[in-house]
C-alpha atoms as a printed R data frame, in Angstrom:
   type eleno elety resid chain resno       x       y       z
1  ATOM     1    CA   MET     A     1 107.289 100.924 107.933
2  ATOM     2    CA   LYS     A     2 107.819 101.465 104.208
3  ATOM     3    CA   GLU     A     3 108.592  99.041 101.461
4  ATOM     4    CA   TYR     A     4 110.092  99.881  98.083
5  ATOM     5    CA   LYS     A     5 109.917  98.490  94.557
6  ATOM     6    CA   VAL     A     6 112.236  99.256  91.665
7  ATOM     7    CA   VAL     A     7 110.806  98.936  88.166
8  ATOM     8    CA   ASN     A     8 113.068  98.844  85.132
9  ATOM     9    CA   TRP     A     9 111.087 100.378  82.297
10 ATOM    10    CA   LYS     A    10 111.834  99.280  78.745
11 ATOM    11    CA   MET     A    11 110.803 101.887  76.253
12 ATOM    12    CA   GLY     A    12 109.010 100.620  73.185
13 ATOM    13    CA   LEU     A    13 108.612 101.987  69.705
14 ATOM    14    CA   SER     A    14 104.961 102.930  69.957
15 ATOM    15    CA   LYS     A    15 102.501 104.188  72.560
16 ATOM    16    CA   ASN     A    16 105.308 104.392  75.136
17 ATOM    17    CA   ASN     A    17 103.631 107.138  77.161
18 ATOM    18    CA   GLU     A    18 100.328 105.317  77.261
19 ATOM    19    CA   ARG     A    19 102.003 102.089  78.344
20 ATOM    20    CA   LEU     A    20 103.968 103.856  81.050
21 ATOM    21    CA   GLU     A    21 100.876 105.586  82.317
22 ATOM    22    CA   ASP     A    22  98.932 102.293  82.406
23 ATOM    23    CA   GLU     A    23 101.756 100.615  84.321
24 ATOM    24    CA   LEU     A    24 102.021 103.421  86.894
25 ATOM    25    CA   ASN     A    25  98.240 103.417  87.358
26 ATOM    26    CA   LYS     A    26  98.327  99.651  87.960
27 ATOM    27    CA   TYR     A    27 100.859 100.126  90.765
28 ATOM    28    CA   ALA     A    28  98.908 103.075  92.146
29 ATOM    29    CA   ARG     A    29  95.836 100.880  92.556
30 ATOM    30    CA   GLN     A    30  98.015  98.557  94.688
31 ATOM    31    CA   GLY     A    31  98.994 101.485  96.950
32 ATOM    32    CA   TRP     A    32 102.414 102.292  95.400
33 ATOM    33    CA   GLN     A    33 103.563 105.895  94.935
34 ATOM    34    CA   VAL     A    34 106.330 107.051  92.614
35 ATOM    35    CA   ILE     A    35 109.186 108.614  94.525
36 ATOM    36    CA   HIS     A    36 111.819 108.748  91.745
37 ATOM    37    CA   ILE     A    37 112.053 108.376  87.999
38 ATOM    38    CA   GLY     A    38 115.547 107.999  86.650
39 ATOM    39    CA   GLU     A    39 116.966 109.614  83.571
40 ATOM    40    CA   ASN     A    40 115.209 108.535  80.340
41 ATOM    41    CA   HIS     A    41 112.470 106.869  82.428
42 ATOM    42    CA   THR     A    42 114.537 103.642  82.661
43 ATOM    43    CA   ARG     A    43 114.326 103.097  86.399
44 ATOM    44    CA   ILE     A    44 111.316 103.968  88.567
45 ATOM    45    CA   VAL     A    45 111.306 103.719  92.395
46 ATOM    46    CA   LEU     A    46 107.977 103.154  94.103
47 ATOM    47    CA   GLU     A    47 107.114 103.296  97.825
48 ATOM    48    CA   ARG     A    48 104.146 102.202  99.985
49 ATOM    49    CA   ASP     A    49 103.332 101.416 103.587
50 ATOM    50    CA   LYS     A    50 104.267  97.822 104.298
51 ATOM    51    CA   ASN     A    51 101.210  97.209 106.508
52 ATOM    52    CA   LYS     A    52  98.735  97.497 103.590
């Protein structure tokens, strides 16, 4: 079974790409995978197996 997480990303004025990369890597270490990034990177949908 899968579980999903929706992350609302707030873009900042500086180092936005680095902050986004750090955030995605944090979720990846928890077993999450990105399955969708909305327009302008404002909404990101993550998926992982629920039995982890």
